[in-house]
C-alpha positions in Angstrom: 2.7 5.4 -23.0 4.5 5.6 -19.7 6.2 8.9 -18.6 9.9 8.0 -18.6 10.8 11.8 -17.9 12.2 11.1 -14.5 13.8 14.5 -14.3 10.6 16.0 -14.1 9.1 13.2 -11.9 11.8 13.5 -9.4 10.7 17.1 -8.6 8.0 15.7 -6.3 9.4 13.6 -3.3 6.6 11.2 -3.3 7.4 10.3 -7.0 3.4 10.9 -7.8 0.6 13.0 -6.8 0.4 14.0 -3.1 -2.4 15.0 -0.9 -1.7 16.0 2.6 0.3 13.3 4.2 -0.5 10.7 1.4 1.3 10.1 -2.0 0.4 7.7 -4.8 2.0 5.9 -7.4 0.4 4.8 -10.8 2.2 2.4 -13.1 1.2 0.7 -16.4 2.6 -2.5 -17.8 2.2 -4.6 -20.7 1.5 -8.2 -20.3 3.6 -10.6 -22.3 1.7 -12.6 -24.8 0.2 -15.8 -23.6 0.7 -14.8 -19.9 -2.6 -13.6 -19.1 -3.5 -16.5 -17.1 -0.3 -16.7 -15.4 -0.3 -13.1 -14.3 -3.9 -13.0 -13.0 -3.0 -16.1 -10.7 0.0 -14.2 -9.3 -2.1 -11.4 -8.4 -4.9 -13.5 -7.1 -2.4 -15.4 -4.8 -0.9 -12.1 -3.7 -4.1 -10.8 -2.6 -5.3 -14.3 -1.2 -2.2 -14.4 1.2 -3.7 -14.0 4.8 -0.6 -12.9 6.0 -0.4 -9.8 4.2 -3.2 -8.1 6.2 -3.3 -9.8 9.5 -3.8 -6.9 11.5 -4.3 -9.0 14.7 -0.7 -10.0 14.5 1.4 -7.2 16.3 4.1 -7.9 14.0 2.2 -7.5 10.9 0.5 -4.3 12.2 3.7 -2.9 12.7 5.0 -3.6 9.5 2.1 -2.1 7.9 2.4 1.2 9.9 6.0 1.3 8.9 5.4 0.7 5.3 2.3 3.2 5.7 0.4 1.4 2.8 -3.4 2.4 2.6 -4.6 0.8 -0.6 -3.1 -1.2 -3.5 -4.8 -2.2 -6.7 -3.9 -4.4 -9.6 -6.2 -4.1 -12.5 -5.9 -6.0 -15.7 -7.4 -4.4 -18.7 -7.8 -4.4 -22.6 -8.5 -8.2 -22.6 -5.6 -8.8 -20.0 -3.0 -7.2 -22.3 -2.2 -4.2 -19.8 -1.9 -4.2 -16.1 -2.5 -0.9 -13.9 -0.8 -1.0 -10.6 -2.0 1.5 -8.0 -0.8 2.3 -4.6 -1.4 5.0 -2.0 0.9 5.4 1.1 2.2 7.7 3.7 6.1 7.7 3.4 8.1 9.1 0.6 9.0 6.9 -2.5 12.4 5.8 -1.5 11.6 4.6 2.0 8.3 3.3 1.0 9.8 0.7 -1.5 12.8 0.1 0.8 10.3 -1.0 3.8 8.3 -3.1 1.6 11.3 -4.7 0.0 12.6 -5.5 3.6 9.3 -6.8 4.9 8.2 -8.9 1.8 11.3 -9.5 0.0 11.6 -9.3 -3.9 9.4 -12.1 -4.8 5.8 -10.6 -4.6 7.3 -7.8 -6.9 9.0 -10.4 -9.3 6.3 -13.0 -9.5 3.9 -10.3 -11.0 6.3 -8.5 -13.0 8.1 -11.3 -14.7 4.7 -11.6 -16.9 5.1 -8.0 -18.3 7.2 -6.9 -21.1 9.0 -4.1 -19.2 10.4 -6.4 -16.3 13.9 -7.9 -17.3 14.3 -11.7 -17.7 15.3 -13.4 -14.4 13.6 -11.1 -12.0 11.9 -13.6 -10.1 15.1 -15.9 -10.1 16.6 -16.3 -6.5 20.1 -15.6 -7.6 19.2 -12.2 -9.6 20.9 -9.2 -8.8 17.3 -7.8 -8.5 16.7 -9.8 -5.5 19.6 -8.1 -3.6 18.2 -4.8 -2.9 15.3 -2.6 -3.7 17.3 -0.4 -6.5 16.4 -2.8 -9.5 12.5 -2.8 -8.3 12.8 1.0 -8.2 14.2 1.4 -11.8 11.4 -0.8 -13.1 8.8 1.2 -11.3 10.3 4.5 -12.3 10.4 3.6 -15.9 6.7 2.9 -15.9 5.1 5.3 -13.5 2.8 8.2 -14.5 1.7 11.1 -11.9 -2.0 10.9 -11.4 -3.8 13.8 -12.9 -6.3 13.8 -9.8 -5.7 12.2 -6.5 -8.1 13.0 -3.4 -8.2 10.7 -0.4 -11.1 11.2 1.9 -8.5 11.6 4.8 -5.2 12.9 3.3 -3.8 13.8 6.9 -4.3 10.5 8.6 -1.5 8.0 8.6 -1.9 4.2 8.8 -0.5 4.7 12.2 -3.2 7.4 13.1 -5.9 4.7 11.9 -4.4 1.8 14.0 -4.6 4.2 16.9 -7.9 5.2 16.3 -9.2 1.7 16.1 -7.4 0.6 19.5 -9.1 3.7 21.1 -12.2 2.7 19.7 -12.1 -0.9 21.0 -10.7 0.2 24.4 -13.6 2.6 24.8 -16.2 -0.2 23.9 -14.6 -2.3 26.6 -15.2 0.7 29.1 -18.9 1.0 27.9 -19.3 -2.9 28.6 -18.0 -2.8 32.1 -20.6 -3.1 34.8 -19.3 -0.1 36.6 -19.2 2.0 33.6 -22.5 3.7 33.9 -21.8 5.5 37.2 -18.2 6.4 36.1 -19.2 7.9 32.8 -21.6 10.5 34.5 -19.0 13.0 35.0 -19.7 16.1 32.8 -16.3 16.0 31.3 -17.1 12.7 29.4 -20.1 14.1 27.8 -18.5 15.1 24.4 -17.0 11.6 24.3 -20.2 9.9 25.1 -22.1 12.1 22.6 -19.7 11.2 19.9 -20.1 7.2 20.7 -23.7 7.8 20.6 -23.7 8.5 16.7 
């Protein structure tokens, strides 16, 4: 059963386990009887949306950096009667939900959660109070989350912004290496550590 002791959960600013700069949220939901096919389709449609992860689009990349989401998983189990929702991110819990709500709106949440027992009726309706701000979504999440017993990201102190910057630097350095005048310019001893690293 979900841990609804919000008093103990609120003792951590990440509302879940924390490792370095990374926080996590783990939530369990019950799929409404007869809604297995619908919730599976909503989840598949969410992940199939190309605009969700178009990191080549500066606006999308900036939004991803602001939200700080590293990974997200939706897992149907027990013959599609239960839903496990896992996310890890850089920011604290409140700004994480606020930023995703501002960027994506309430519909991605509502379309999936409306097929669960725990979500109130009308969660995906355009006129629902739950679409006005992130408070209602937070309440649903809070009531159905648990703190992970173990949480060990490989790079706990690298934020999404750090990773994006590293990727930009890698691409820029590759452009330097591909330049016809690079060989002579890179002979300077000060650049040896960089070249050694690039050779791996």
